[in-house]
mmJSON file of the N, C-alpha and C atoms, coordinates in Angstrom:
{"data_MODEL":{"atom_site":{
"group_PDB":["ATOM","ATOM","ATOM","ATOM","ATOM","ATOM","ATOM","ATOM","ATOM","ATOM","ATOM","ATOM","ATOM","ATOM","ATOM","ATOM","ATOM","ATOM","ATOM","ATOM","ATOM","ATOM","ATOM","ATOM","ATOM","ATOM","ATOM","ATOM","ATOM","ATOM","ATOM","ATOM","ATOM","ATOM","ATOM","ATOM","ATOM","ATOM","ATOM","ATOM","ATOM","ATOM","ATOM","ATOM","ATOM","ATOM","ATOM","ATOM","ATOM","ATOM","ATOM","ATOM","ATOM","ATOM","ATOM","ATOM","ATOM","ATOM","ATOM","ATOM","ATOM","ATOM","ATOM","ATOM","ATOM","ATOM","ATOM","ATOM","ATOM","ATOM","ATOM","ATOM","ATOM","ATOM","ATOM","ATOM","ATOM","ATOM","ATOM","ATOM","ATOM","ATOM","ATOM","ATOM","ATOM","ATOM","ATOM","ATOM","ATOM","ATOM","ATOM","ATOM","ATOM","ATOM","ATOM","ATOM","ATOM","ATOM","ATOM","ATOM","ATOM","ATOM","ATOM","ATOM","ATOM","ATOM","ATOM","ATOM","ATOM","ATOM","ATOM","ATOM","ATOM","ATOM","ATOM","ATOM","ATOM","ATOM","ATOM","ATOM","ATOM","ATOM","ATOM","ATOM","ATOM","ATOM","ATOM","ATOM","ATOM","ATOM","ATOM","ATOM","ATOM","ATOM","ATOM","ATOM","ATOM","ATOM","ATOM","ATOM","ATOM","ATOM","ATOM","ATOM","ATOM","ATOM","ATOM","ATOM","ATOM","ATOM","ATOM","ATOM","ATOM","ATOM","ATOM","ATOM","ATOM","ATOM","ATOM","ATOM","ATOM","ATOM","ATOM","ATOM","ATOM","ATOM","ATOM","ATOM","ATOM","ATOM","ATOM","ATOM","ATOM","ATOM","ATOM","ATOM","ATOM","ATOM","ATOM","ATOM","ATOM","ATOM","ATOM","ATOM","ATOM","ATOM","ATOM","ATOM","ATOM","ATOM","ATOM","ATOM","ATOM","ATOM","ATOM","ATOM","ATOM","ATOM","ATOM","ATOM","ATOM","ATOM","ATOM","ATOM","ATOM","ATOM","ATOM","ATOM","ATOM","ATOM","ATOM","ATOM","ATOM","ATOM","ATOM","ATOM","ATOM","ATOM","ATOM","ATOM","ATOM","ATOM","ATOM","ATOM","ATOM","ATOM","ATOM","ATOM","ATOM","ATOM","ATOM","ATOM","ATOM","ATOM","ATOM","ATOM","ATOM","ATOM","ATOM","ATOM"],
"id":[1,2,3,4,5,6,7,8,9,10,11,12,13,14,15,16,17,18,19,20,21,22,23,24,25,26,27,28,29,30,31,32,33,34,35,36,37,38,39,40,41,42,43,44,45,46,47,48,49,50,51,52,53,54,55,56,57,58,59,60,61,62,63,64,65,66,67,68,69,70,71,72,73,74,75,76,77,78,79,80,81,82,83,84,85,86,87,88,89,90,91,92,93,94,95,96,97,98,99,100,101,102,103,104,105,106,107,108,109,110,111,112,113,114,115,116,117,118,119,120,121,122,123,124,125,126,127,128,129,130,131,132,133,134,135,136,137,138,139,140,141,142,143,144,145,146,147,148,149,150,151,152,153,154,155,156,157,158,159,160,161,162,163,164,165,166,167,168,169,170,171,172,173,174,175,176,177,178,179,180,181,182,183,184,185,186,187,188,189,190,191,192,193,194,195,196,197,198,199,200,201,202,203,204,205,206,207,208,209,210,211,212,213,214,215,216,217,218,219,220,221,222,223,224,225,226,227,228,229,230,231,232,233,234,235,236,237,238,239,240],
"type_symbol":["N","C","C","N","C","C","N","C","C","N","C","C","N","C","C","N","C","C","N","C","C","N","C","C","N","C","C","N","C","C","N","C","C","N","C","C","N","C","C","N","C","C","N","C","C","N","C","C","N","C","C","N","C","C","N","C","C","N","C","C","N","C","C","N","C","C","N","C","C","N","C","C","N","C","C","N","C","C","N","C","C","N","C","C","N","C","C","N","C","C","N","C","C","N","C","C","N","C","C","N","C","C","N","C","C","N","C","C","N","C","C","N","C","C","N","C","C","N","C","C","N","C","C","N","C","C","N","C","C","N","C","C","N","C","C","N","C","C","N","C","C","N","C","C","N","C","C","N","C","C","N","C","C","N","C","C","N","C","C","N","C","C","N","C","C","N","C","C","N","C","C","N","C","C","N","C","C","N","C","C","N","C","C","N","C","C","N","C","C","N","C","C","N","C","C","N","C","C","N","C","C","N","C","C","N","C","C","N","C","C","N","C","C","N","C","C","N","C","C","N","C","C","N","C","C","N","C","C","N","C","C","N","C","C","N","C","C","N","C","C"],
"label_atom_id":["N","CA","C","N","CA","C","N","CA","C","N","CA","C","N","CA","C","N","CA","C","N","CA","C","N","CA","C","N","CA","C","N","CA","C","N","CA","C","N","CA","C","N","CA","C","N","CA","C","N","CA","C","N","CA","C","N","CA","C","N","CA","C","N","CA","C","N","CA","C","N","CA","C","N","CA","C","N","CA","C","N","CA","C","N","CA","C","N","CA","C","N","CA","C","N","CA","C","N","CA","C","N","CA","C","N","CA","C","N","CA","C","N","CA","C","N","CA","C","N","CA","C","N","CA","C","N","CA","C","N","CA","C","N","CA","C","N","CA","C","N","CA","C","N","CA","C","N","CA","C","N","CA","C","N","CA","C","N","CA","C","N","CA","C","N","CA","C","N","CA","C","N","CA","C","N","CA","C","N","CA","C","N","CA","C","N","CA","C","N","CA","C","N","CA","C","N","CA","C","N","CA","C","N","CA","C","N","CA","C","N","CA","C","N","CA","C","N","CA","C","N","CA","C","N","CA","C","N","CA","C","N","CA","C","N","CA","C","N","CA","C","N","CA","C","N","CA","C","N","CA","C","N","CA","C","N","CA","C","N","CA","C","N","CA","C","N","CA","C","N","CA","C","N","CA","C","N","CA","C"],
"label_alt_id":[null,null,null,null,null,null,null,null,null,null,null,null,null,null,null,null,null,null,null,null,null,null,null,null,null,null,null,null,null,null,null,null,null,null,null,null,null,null,null,null,null,null,null,null,null,null,null,null,null,null,null,null,null,null,null,null,null,null,null,null,null,null,null,null,null,null,null,null,null,null,null,null,null,null,null,null,null,null,null,null,null,null,null,null,null,null,null,null,null,null,null,null,null,null,null,null,null,null,null,null,null,null,null,null,null,null,null,null,null,null,null,null,null,null,null,null,null,null,null,null,null,null,null,null,null,null,null,null,null,null,null,null,null,null,null,null,null,null,null,null,null,null,null,null,null,null,null,null,null,null,null,null,null,null,null,null,null,null,null,null,null,null,null,null,null,null,null,null,null,null,null,null,null,null,null,null,null,null,null,null,null,null,null,null,null,null,null,null,null,null,null,null,null,null,null,null,null,null,null,null,null,null,null,null,null,null,null,null,null,null,null,null,null,null,null,null,null,null,null,null,null,null,null,null,null,null,null,null,null,null,null,null,null,null,null,null,null,null,null,null],
"label_comp_id":["UNK","UNK","UNK","UNK","UNK","UNK","UNK","UNK","UNK","UNK","UNK","UNK","UNK","UNK","UNK","UNK","UNK","UNK","UNK","UNK","UNK","UNK","UNK","UNK","UNK","UNK","UNK","UNK","UNK","UNK","UNK","UNK","UNK","UNK","UNK","UNK","UNK","UNK","UNK","UNK","UNK","UNK","UNK","UNK","UNK","UNK","UNK","UNK","UNK","UNK","UNK","UNK","UNK","UNK","UNK","UNK","UNK","UNK","UNK","UNK","UNK","UNK","UNK","UNK","UNK","UNK","UNK","UNK","UNK","UNK","UNK","UNK","UNK","UNK","UNK","UNK","UNK","UNK","UNK","UNK","UNK","UNK","UNK","UNK","UNK","UNK","UNK","UNK","UNK","UNK","UNK","UNK","UNK","UNK","UNK","UNK","UNK","UNK","UNK","UNK","UNK","UNK","UNK","UNK","UNK","UNK","UNK","UNK","UNK","UNK","UNK","UNK","UNK","UNK","UNK","UNK","UNK","UNK","UNK","UNK","UNK","UNK","UNK","UNK","UNK","UNK","UNK","UNK","UNK","UNK","UNK","UNK","UNK","UNK","UNK","UNK","UNK","UNK","UNK","UNK","UNK","UNK","UNK","UNK","UNK","UNK","UNK","UNK","UNK","UNK","UNK","UNK","UNK","UNK","UNK","UNK","UNK","UNK","UNK","UNK","UNK","UNK","UNK","UNK","UNK","UNK","UNK","UNK","UNK","UNK","UNK","UNK","UNK","UNK","UNK","UNK","UNK","UNK","UNK","UNK","UNK","UNK","UNK","UNK","UNK","UNK","UNK","UNK","UNK","UNK","UNK","UNK","UNK","UNK","UNK","UNK","UNK","UNK","UNK","UNK","UNK","UNK","UNK","UNK","UNK","UNK","UNK","UNK","UNK","UNK","UNK","UNK","UNK","UNK","UNK","UNK","UNK","UNK","UNK","UNK","UNK","UNK","UNK","UNK","UNK","UNK","UNK","UNK","UNK","UNK","UNK","UNK","UNK","UNK","UNK","UNK","UNK","UNK","UNK","UNK"],
"label_asym_id":["A","A","A","A","A","A","A","A","A","A","A","A","A","A","A","A","A","A","A","A","A","A","A","A","A","A","A","A","A","A","A","A","A","A","A","A","A","A","A","A","A","A","A","A","A","A","A","A","A","A","A","A","A","A","A","A","A","A","A","A","A","A","A","A","A","A","A","A","A","A","A","A","A","A","A","A","A","A","A","A","A","A","A","A","A","A","A","A","A","A","A","A","A","A","A","A","A","A","A","A","A","A","A","A","A","A","A","A","A","A","A","A","A","A","A","A","A","A","A","A","A","A","A","A","A","A","A","A","A","A","A","A","A","A","A","A","A","A","A","A","A","A","A","A","A","A","A","A","A","A","A","A","A","A","A","A","A","A","A","A","A","A","A","A","A","A","A","A","A","A","A","A","A","A","A","A","A","A","A","A","A","A","A","A","A","A","A","A","A","A","A","A","A","A","A","A","A","A","A","A","A","A","A","A","A","A","A","A","A","A","A","A","A","A","A","A","A","A","A","A","A","A","A","A","A","A","A","A","A","A","A","A","A","A","A","A","A","A","A","A"],
"label_entity_id":["1","1","1","1","1","1","1","1","1","1","1","1","1","1","1","1","1","1","1","1","1","1","1","1","1","1","1","1","1","1","1","1","1","1","1","1","1","1","1","1","1","1","1","1","1","1","1","1","1","1","1","1","1","1","1","1","1","1","1","1","1","1","1","1","1","1","1","1","1","1","1","1","1","1","1","1","1","1","1","1","1","1","1","1","1","1","1","1","1","1","1","1","1","1","1","1","1","1","1","1","1","1","1","1","1","1","1","1","1","1","1","1","1","1","1","1","1","1","1","1","1","1","1","1","1","1","1","1","1","1","1","1","1","1","1","1","1","1","1","1","1","1","1","1","1","1","1","1","1","1","1","1","1","1","1","1","1","1","1","1","1","1","1","1","1","1","1","1","1","1","1","1","1","1","1","1","1","1","1","1","1","1","1","1","1","1","1","1","1","1","1","1","1","1","1","1","1","1","1","1","1","1","1","1","1","1","1","1","1","1","1","1","1","1","1","1","1","1","1","1","1","1","1","1","1","1","1","1","1","1","1","1","1","1","1","1","1","1","1","1"],
"label_seq_id":[1,1,1,2,2,2,3,3,3,4,4,4,5,5,5,6,6,6,7,7,7,8,8,8,9,9,9,10,10,10,11,11,11,12,12,12,13,13,13,14,14,14,15,15,15,16,16,16,17,17,17,18,18,18,19,19,19,20,20,20,21,21,21,22,22,22,23,23,23,24,24,24,25,25,25,26,26,26,27,27,27,28,28,28,29,29,29,30,30,30,31,31,31,32,32,32,33,33,33,34,34,34,35,35,35,36,36,36,37,37,37,38,38,38,39,39,39,40,40,40,41,41,41,42,42,42,43,43,43,44,44,44,45,45,45,46,46,46,47,47,47,48,48,48,49,49,49,50,50,50,51,51,51,52,52,52,53,53,53,54,54,54,55,55,55,56,56,56,57,57,57,58,58,58,59,59,59,60,60,60,61,61,61,62,62,62,63,63,63,64,64,64,65,65,65,66,66,66,67,67,67,68,68,68,69,69,69,70,70,70,71,71,71,72,72,72,73,73,73,74,74,74,75,75,75,76,76,76,77,77,77,78,78,78,79,79,79,80,80,80],
"pdbx_PDB_ins_code":[null,null,null,null,null,null,null,null,null,null,null,null,null,null,null,null,null,null,null,null,null,null,null,null,null,null,null,null,null,null,null,null,null,null,null,null,null,null,null,null,null,null,null,null,null,null,null,null,null,null,null,null,null,null,null,null,null,null,null,null,null,null,null,null,null,null,null,null,null,null,null,null,null,null,null,null,null,null,null,null,null,null,null,null,null,null,null,null,null,null,null,null,null,null,null,null,null,null,null,null,null,null,null,null,null,null,null,null,null,null,null,null,null,null,null,null,null,null,null,null,null,null,null,null,null,null,null,null,null,null,null,null,null,null,null,null,null,null,null,null,null,null,null,null,null,null,null,null,null,null,null,null,null,null,null,null,null,null,null,null,null,null,null,null,null,null,null,null,null,null,null,null,null,null,null,null,null,null,null,null,null,null,null,null,null,null,null,null,null,null,null,null,null,null,null,null,null,null,null,null,null,null,null,null,null,null,null,null,null,null,null,null,null,null,null,null,null,null,null,null,null,null,null,null,null,null,null,null,null,null,null,null,null,null,null,null,null,null,null,null],
"Cartn_x":[-4.55,-4.984,-6.484,-7.213,-8.646,-8.927,-9.828,-10.197,-11.345,-11.256,-12.296,-12.819,-14.113,-14.715,-14.38,-13.951,-13.65,-12.254,-11.441,-10.088,-9.08,-8.123,-7.036,-5.773,-5.08,-3.81,-2.691,-1.701,-0.612,0.707,1.648,2.987,3.907,4.63,5.531,6.953,7.837,9.242,10.063,10.694,11.506,12.786,13.369,14.627,15.73,16.687,17.844,18.936,18.769,19.71,19.269,20.144,19.759,19.171,19.771,19.272,17.86,17.644,16.322,15.305,15.728,14.843,14.418,15.349,15.004,14.066,14.291,13.4,12.003,11.936,10.641,9.934,10.669,10.084,9.545,10.317,9.849,8.558,8.482,7.257,6.093,6.299,5.203,4.657,5.556,5.11,4.778,5.509,5.305,4.239,3.951,2.975,1.828,2.137,1.091,0.192,0.798,-0.007,-0.788,-0.143,-0.807,-2.016,-1.834,-2.926,-4.066,-3.728,-4.763,-5.468,-4.811,-5.516,-6.501,-6.056,-6.891,-8.136,-7.99,-9.15,-9.974,-9.576,-10.339,-10.129,-9.167,-8.918,-8.343,-7.543,-7.047,-7.452,-7.641,-8.018,-7.111,-6.661,-5.851,-6.723,-6.101,-6.831,-5.926,-6.301,-7.568,-7.621,-8.837,-9.015,-8.136,-7.598,-6.771,-7.597,-6.987,-7.594,-6.676,-7.145,-6.318,-6.279,-5.078,-4.85,-4.855,-4.286,-4.202,-3.263,-2.957,-2.093,-0.835,0.277,1.532,2.249,3.453,4.288,3.665,2.836,2.192,1.335,0.797,-0.087,0.674,1.984,2.767,2.648,2.753,2.644,1.267,0.234,-1.115,-1.188,-0.613,-0.587,0.198,1.338,2.144,1.403,0.697,-0.105,-1.178,-1.791,-2.806,-2.183,-0.973,-0.292,0.006,0.455,0.767,-0.484,-1.627,-2.885,-3.39,-2.976,-3.409,-4.349,-4.021,-4.823,-5.124,-6.361,-6.743,-7.434,-6.928,-7.524,-7.654,-6.63,-6.601,-5.232,-5.221,-3.975,-3.876,-3.04,-2.924,-2.143,-2.678,-2.064,-1.924,-0.758,-0.546,-0.381,-1.269,-1.18,-0.051,0.731,1.83,1.307,1.514,1.049,2.039,1.522,2.398,2.428],
"Cartn_y":[-2.548,-2.635,-2.343,-3.132,-2.949,-1.756,-0.884,0.269,-0.113,0.36,0.118,1.467,1.646,2.918,3.261,4.492,4.961,4.609,3.983,3.591,4.266,4.97,5.581,4.767,4.427,3.702,4.673,4.757,5.701,4.96,5.175,4.602,5.687,5.361,6.33,5.8,6.602,6.226,7.094,6.494,7.292,7.787,8.791,9.347,8.3,8.401,7.514,8.074,9.319,9.945,9.576,8.907,8.359,9.396,10.56,11.578,12.029,12.232,12.629,11.503,10.275,9.122,8.977,9.148,9.044,10.164,11.372,12.49,12.229,11.695,11.364,10.289,9.267,8.191,8.724,9.576,10.156,10.94,11.687,12.447,11.504,10.542,9.657,8.884,8.291,7.445,8.239,9.303,10.056,11.112,11.595,12.678,12.273,11.984,11.747,10.562,9.409,8.221,8.45,8.994,9.226,10.141,11.257,12.212,11.604,10.899,10.36,9.133,8.383,7.323,7.946,8.993,9.646,10.283,10.896,11.571,10.651,9.391,8.416,8.458,9.265,9.349,8.043,7.359,6.034,5.051,3.803,2.748,1.552,0.946,-0.264,-1.411,-2.293,-3.445,-4.657,-5.69,-5.83,-4.928,-4.795,-3.963,-4.498,-3.596,-4.053,-4.784,-5.79,-6.535,-6.358,-5.638,-5.349,-6.578,-7.116,-8.304,-7.93,-6.778,-6.326,-5.143,-4.787,-3.634,-4.052,-3.468,-3.691,-4.957,-5.142,-6.272,-7.623,-7.681,-8.955,-9.481,-8.577,-8.984,-9.553,-9.363,-9.877,-11.403,-12.066,-13.533,-13.994,-13.262,-13.591,-13.515,-12.451,-12.301,-13.408,-13.767,-14.852,-16.178,-16.418,-17.645,-17.685,-16.528,-16.476,-16.785,-16.267,-16.553,-18.033,-18.665,-20.095,-20.909,-20.497,-21.207,-20.994,-19.898,-19.577,-18.381,-17.402,-16.182,-15.941,-15.601,-15.329,-13.969,-13.131,-11.813,-10.956,-10.969,-10.104,-9.455,-8.197,-7.486,-7.393,-8.228,-8.252,-7.043,-6.398,-5.169,-5.298,-4.933,-4.804,-3.317,-2.761,-1.332,-1.111,-0.065,0.281,1.237,0.878,1.733,2.86,4.043,5.189,5.504],
"Cartn_z":[-24.594,-23.222,-23.171,-22.393,-22.256,-21.344,-21.779,-20.963,-20.035,-18.799,-17.804,-17.356,-17.39,-17.017,-15.562,-15.347,-14.0,-13.507,-14.363,-13.96,-14.881,-14.286,-15.039,-14.804,-15.876,-15.777,-16.123,-15.231,-15.415,-15.234,-16.135,-16.006,-15.469,-14.415,-13.796,-13.895,-14.434,-14.563,-13.611,-12.606,-11.687,-12.356,-11.761,-12.251,-12.183,-13.069,-13.019,-12.103,-11.639,-10.707,-9.291,-8.527,-7.228,-6.284,-6.15,-5.222,-5.608,-6.915,-7.388,-7.162,-7.433,-7.27,-5.814,-4.871,-3.449,-3.024,-3.534,-3.224,-3.786,-5.008,-5.598,-4.771,-4.376,-3.587,-2.261,-1.587,-0.321,-0.535,-1.633,-1.912,-2.207,-3.13,-3.521,-2.323,-1.53,-0.431,0.831,1.069,2.303,2.217,1.015,0.871,-0.052,-1.313,-2.305,-1.936,-1.66,-1.337,-0.054,0.964,2.248,2.076,1.389,1.185,0.372,-0.701,-1.581,-1.01,-0.148,0.581,1.568,2.27,3.277,2.659,1.474,0.879,-0.027,-0.156,-0.927,-2.419,-2.889,-4.322,-4.867,-4.058,-4.433,-3.341,-3.737,-2.795,-3.003,-1.917,-2.067,-2.58,-3.339,-3.831,-3.729,-3.044,-2.339,-1.11,-0.558,0.629,1.769,2.601,3.725,4.773,5.374,6.475,7.673,8.695,9.865,10.767,10.932,11.748,13.228,13.544,14.925,15.024,16.268,16.504,17.263,16.89,17.588,17.145,17.697,17.293,17.613,18.638,18.985,17.834,17.038,15.942,14.749,14.689,13.568,13.502,14.642,14.649,14.192,14.575,14.114,12.596,12.03,10.581,9.903,10.472,9.903,9.968,11.079,11.193,10.102,9.826,8.769,7.414,7.175,5.91,5.756,6.836,6.803,6.487,7.071,6.833,5.412,4.807,3.45,3.451,2.658,2.565,1.091,0.799,-0.577,-0.664,-1.552,-1.817,-0.563,0.261,1.444,1.533,1.914,2.184,3.702,4.295,5.75,6.24,7.279,7.808,9.317,9.817,11.258,11.534,12.342,12.663,13.663,13.406,14.288,15.352,16.591,17.693,17.91,18.252,18.516,19.982],
"occupancy":[1.0,1.0,1.0,1.0,1.0,1.0,1.0,1.0,1.0,1.0,1.0,1.0,1.0,1.0,1.0,1.0,1.0,1.0,1.0,1.0,1.0,1.0,1.0,1.0,1.0,1.0,1.0,1.0,1.0,1.0,1.0,1.0,1.0,1.0,1.0,1.0,1.0,1.0,1.0,1.0,1.0,1.0,1.0,1.0,1.0,1.0,1.0,1.0,1.0,1.0,1.0,1.0,1.0,1.0,1.0,1.0,1.0,1.0,1.0,1.0,1.0,1.0,1.0,1.0,1.0,1.0,1.0,1.0,1.0,1.0,1.0,1.0,1.0,1.0,1.0,1.0,1.0,1.0,1.0,1.0,1.0,1.0,1.0,1.0,1.0,1.0,1.0,1.0,1.0,1.0,1.0,1.0,1.0,1.0,1.0,1.0,1.0,1.0,1.0,1.0,1.0,1.0,1.0,1.0,1.0,1.0,1.0,1.0,1.0,1.0,1.0,1.0,1.0,1.0,1.0,1.0,1.0,1.0,1.0,1.0,1.0,1.0,1.0,1.0,1.0,1.0,1.0,1.0,1.0,1.0,1.0,1.0,1.0,1.0,1.0,1.0,1.0,1.0,1.0,1.0,1.0,1.0,1.0,1.0,1.0,1.0,1.0,1.0,1.0,1.0,1.0,1.0,1.0,1.0,1.0,1.0,1.0,1.0,1.0,1.0,1.0,1.0,1.0,1.0,1.0,1.0,1.0,1.0,1.0,1.0,1.0,1.0,1.0,1.0,1.0,1.0,1.0,1.0,1.0,1.0,1.0,1.0,1.0,1.0,1.0,1.0,1.0,1.0,1.0,1.0,1.0,1.0,1.0,1.0,1.0,1.0,1.0,1.0,1.0,1.0,1.0,1.0,1.0,1.0,1.0,1.0,1.0,1.0,1.0,1.0,1.0,1.0,1.0,1.0,1.0,1.0,1.0,1.0,1.0,1.0,1.0,1.0,1.0,1.0,1.0,1.0,1.0,1.0,1.0,1.0,1.0,1.0,1.0,1.0,1.0,1.0,1.0,1.0,1.0,1.0],
"B_iso_or_equiv":[0.0,0.0,0.0,0.0,0.0,0.0,0.0,0.0,0.0,0.0,0.0,0.0,0.0,0.0,0.0,0.0,0.0,0.0,0.0,0.0,0.0,0.0,0.0,0.0,0.0,0.0,0.0,0.0,0.0,0.0,0.0,0.0,0.0,0.0,0.0,0.0,0.0,0.0,0.0,0.0,0.0,0.0,0.0,0.0,0.0,0.0,0.0,0.0,0.0,0.0,0.0,0.0,0.0,0.0,0.0,0.0,0.0,0.0,0.0,0.0,0.0,0.0,0.0,0.0,0.0,0.0,0.0,0.0,0.0,0.0,0.0,0.0,0.0,0.0,0.0,0.0,0.0,0.0,0.0,0.0,0.0,0.0,0.0,0.0,0.0,0.0,0.0,0.0,0.0,0.0,0.0,0.0,0.0,0.0,0.0,0.0,0.0,0.0,0.0,0.0,0.0,0.0,0.0,0.0,0.0,0.0,0.0,0.0,0.0,0.0,0.0,0.0,0.0,0.0,0.0,0.0,0.0,0.0,0.0,0.0,0.0,0.0,0.0,0.0,0.0,0.0,0.0,0.0,0.0,0.0,0.0,0.0,0.0,0.0,0.0,0.0,0.0,0.0,0.0,0.0,0.0,0.0,0.0,0.0,0.0,0.0,0.0,0.0,0.0,0.0,0.0,0.0,0.0,0.0,0.0,0.0,0.0,0.0,0.0,0.0,0.0,0.0,0.0,0.0,0.0,0.0,0.0,0.0,0.0,0.0,0.0,0.0,0.0,0.0,0.0,0.0,0.0,0.0,0.0,0.0,0.0,0.0,0.0,0.0,0.0,0.0,0.0,0.0,0.0,0.0,0.0,0.0,0.0,0.0,0.0,0.0,0.0,0.0,0.0,0.0,0.0,0.0,0.0,0.0,0.0,0.0,0.0,0.0,0.0,0.0,0.0,0.0,0.0,0.0,0.0,0.0,0.0,0.0,0.0,0.0,0.0,0.0,0.0,0.0,0.0,0.0,0.0,0.0,0.0,0.0,0.0,0.0,0.0,0.0,0.0,0.0,0.0,0.0,0.0,0.0],
"pdbx_formal_charge":[null,null,null,null,null,null,null,null,null,null,null,null,null,null,null,null,null,null,null,null,null,null,null,null,null,null,null,null,null,null,null,null,null,null,null,null,null,null,null,null,null,null,null,null,null,null,null,null,null,null,null,null,null,null,null,null,null,null,null,null,null,null,null,null,null,null,null,null,null,null,null,null,null,null,null,null,null,null,null,null,null,null,null,null,null,null,null,null,null,null,null,null,null,null,null,null,null,null,null,null,null,null,null,null,null,null,null,null,null,null,null,null,null,null,null,null,null,null,null,null,null,null,null,null,null,null,null,null,null,null,null,null,null,null,null,null,null,null,null,null,null,null,null,null,null,null,null,null,null,null,null,null,null,null,null,null,null,null,null,null,null,null,null,null,null,null,null,null,null,null,null,null,null,null,null,null,null,null,null,null,null,null,null,null,null,null,null,null,null,null,null,null,null,null,null,null,null,null,null,null,null,null,null,null,null,null,null,null,null,null,null,null,null,null,null,null,null,null,null,null,null,null,null,null,null,null,null,null,null,null,null,null,null,null,null,null,null,null,null,null],
"auth_seq_id":[1,1,1,2,2,2,3,3,3,4,4,4,5,5,5,6,6,6,7,7,7,8,8,8,9,9,9,10,10,10,11,11,11,12,12,12,13,13,13,14,14,14,15,15,15,16,16,16,17,17,17,18,18,18,19,19,19,20,20,20,21,21,21,22,22,22,23,23,23,24,24,24,25,25,25,26,26,26,27,27,27,28,28,28,29,29,29,30,30,30,31,31,31,32,32,32,33,33,33,34,34,34,35,35,35,36,36,36,37,37,37,38,38,38,39,39,39,40,40,40,41,41,41,42,42,42,43,43,43,44,44,44,45,45,45,46,46,46,47,47,47,48,48,48,49,49,49,50,50,50,51,51,51,52,52,52,53,53,53,54,54,54,55,55,55,56,56,56,57,57,57,58,58,58,59,59,59,60,60,60,61,61,61,62,62,62,63,63,63,64,64,64,65,65,65,66,66,66,67,67,67,68,68,68,69,69,69,70,70,70,71,71,71,72,72,72,73,73,73,74,74,74,75,75,75,76,76,76,77,77,77,78,78,78,79,79,79,80,80,80],
"auth_comp_id":["UNK","UNK","UNK","UNK","UNK","UNK","UNK","UNK","UNK","UNK","UNK","UNK","UNK","UNK","UNK","UNK","UNK","UNK","UNK","UNK","UNK","UNK","UNK","UNK","UNK","UNK","UNK","UNK","UNK","UNK","UNK","UNK","UNK","UNK","UNK","UNK","UNK","UNK","UNK","UNK","UNK","UNK","UNK","UNK","UNK","UNK","UNK","UNK","UNK","UNK","UNK","UNK","UNK","UNK","UNK","UNK","UNK","UNK","UNK","UNK","UNK","UNK","UNK","UNK","UNK","UNK","UNK","UNK","UNK","UNK","UNK","UNK","UNK","UNK","UNK","UNK","UNK","UNK","UNK","UNK","UNK","UNK","UNK","UNK","UNK","UNK","UNK","UNK","UNK","UNK","UNK","UNK","UNK","UNK","UNK","UNK","UNK","UNK","UNK","UNK","UNK","UNK","UNK","UNK","UNK","UNK","UNK","UNK","UNK","UNK","UNK","UNK","UNK","UNK","UNK","UNK","UNK","UNK","UNK","UNK","UNK","UNK","UNK","UNK","UNK","UNK","UNK","UNK","UNK","UNK","UNK","UNK","UNK","UNK","UNK","UNK","UNK","UNK","UNK","UNK","UNK","UNK","UNK","UNK","UNK","UNK","UNK","UNK","UNK","UNK","UNK","UNK","UNK","UNK","UNK","UNK","UNK","UNK","UNK","UNK","UNK","UNK","UNK","UNK","UNK","UNK","UNK","UNK","UNK","UNK","UNK","UNK","UNK","UNK","UNK","UNK","UNK","UNK","UNK","UNK","UNK","UNK","UNK","UNK","UNK","UNK","UNK","UNK","UNK","UNK","UNK","UNK","UNK","UNK","UNK","UNK","UNK","UNK","UNK","UNK","UNK","UNK","UNK","UNK","UNK","UNK","UNK","UNK","UNK","UNK","UNK","UNK","UNK","UNK","UNK","UNK","UNK","UNK","UNK","UNK","UNK","UNK","UNK","UNK","UNK","UNK","UNK","UNK","UNK","UNK","UNK","UNK","UNK","UNK","UNK","UNK","UNK","UNK","UNK","UNK"],
"auth_asym_id":["A","A","A","A","A","A","A","A","A","A","A","A","A","A","A","A","A","A","A","A","A","A","A","A","A","A","A","A","A","A","A","A","A","A","A","A","A","A","A","A","A","A","A","A","A","A","A","A","A","A","A","A","A","A","A","A","A","A","A","A","A","A","A","A","A","A","A","A","A","A","A","A","A","A","A","A","A","A","A","A","A","A","A","A","A","A","A","A","A","A","A","A","A","A","A","A","A","A","A","A","A","A","A","A","A","A","A","A","A","A","A","A","A","A","A","A","A","A","A","A","A","A","A","A","A","A","A","A","A","A","A","A","A","A","A","A","A","A","A","A","A","A","A","A","A","A","A","A","A","A","A","A","A","A","A","A","A","A","A","A","A","A","A","A","A","A","A","A","A","A","A","A","A","A","A","A","A","A","A","A","A","A","A","A","A","A","A","A","A","A","A","A","A","A","A","A","A","A","A","A","A","A","A","A","A","A","A","A","A","A","A","A","A","A","A","A","A","A","A","A","A","A","A","A","A","A","A","A","A","A","A","A","A","A","A","A","A","A","A","A"],
"auth_atom_id":["N","CA","C","N","CA","C","N","CA","C","N","CA","C","N","CA","C","N","CA","C","N","CA","C","N","CA","C","N","CA","C","N","CA","C","N","CA","C","N","CA","C","N","CA","C","N","CA","C","N","CA","C","N","CA","C","N","CA","C","N","CA","C","N","CA","C","N","CA","C","N","CA","C","N","CA","C","N","CA","C","N","CA","C","N","CA","C","N","CA","C","N","CA","C","N","CA","C","N","CA","C","N","CA","C","N","CA","C","N","CA","C","N","CA","C","N","CA","C","N","CA","C","N","CA","C","N","CA","C","N","CA","C","N","CA","C","N","CA","C","N","CA","C","N","CA","C","N","CA","C","N","CA","C","N","CA","C","N","CA","C","N","CA","C","N","CA","C","N","CA","C","N","CA","C","N","CA","C","N","CA","C","N","CA","C","N","CA","C","N","CA","C","N","CA","C","N","CA","C","N","CA","C","N","CA","C","N","CA","C","N","CA","C","N","CA","C","N","CA","C","N","CA","C","N","CA","C","N","CA","C","N","CA","C","N","CA","C","N","CA","C","N","CA","C","N","CA","C","N","CA","C","N","CA","C","N","CA","C","N","CA","C","N","CA","C","N","CA","C","N","CA","C","N","CA","C","N","CA","C"],
"pdbx_PDB_model_num":[1,1,1,1,1,1,1,1,1,1,1,1,1,1,1,1,1,1,1,1,1,1,1,1,1,1,1,1,1,1,1,1,1,1,1,1,1,1,1,1,1,1,1,1,1,1,1,1,1,1,1,1,1,1,1,1,1,1,1,1,1,1,1,1,1,1,1,1,1,1,1,1,1,1,1,1,1,1,1,1,1,1,1,1,1,1,1,1,1,1,1,1,1,1,1,1,1,1,1,1,1,1,1,1,1,1,1,1,1,1,1,1,1,1,1,1,1,1,1,1,1,1,1,1,1,1,1,1,1,1,1,1,1,1,1,1,1,1,1,1,1,1,1,1,1,1,1,1,1,1,1,1,1,1,1,1,1,1,1,1,1,1,1,1,1,1,1,1,1,1,1,1,1,1,1,1,1,1,1,1,1,1,1,1,1,1,1,1,1,1,1,1,1,1,1,1,1,1,1,1,1,1,1,1,1,1,1,1,1,1,1,1,1,1,1,1,1,1,1,1,1,1,1,1,1,1,1,1,1,1,1,1,1,1,1,1,1,1,1,1]
}}}
């Protein structure tokens, strides 16, 4: 594997026990990823492209997909 300066590659193997695997997934996605995205330790690639907010924006995103999207991570923000 080619090494790239400033990039760490890590292989993660989840537990084969379902309860443990679900607990790990909840931690990774609910805590670890959220915290590390917020503090800038990890960055999504490609960068996210916010299509809009709420369910109305889903159709806009789908229209963009139909037209063709290259190197974009389409995101619809969920309103609270």
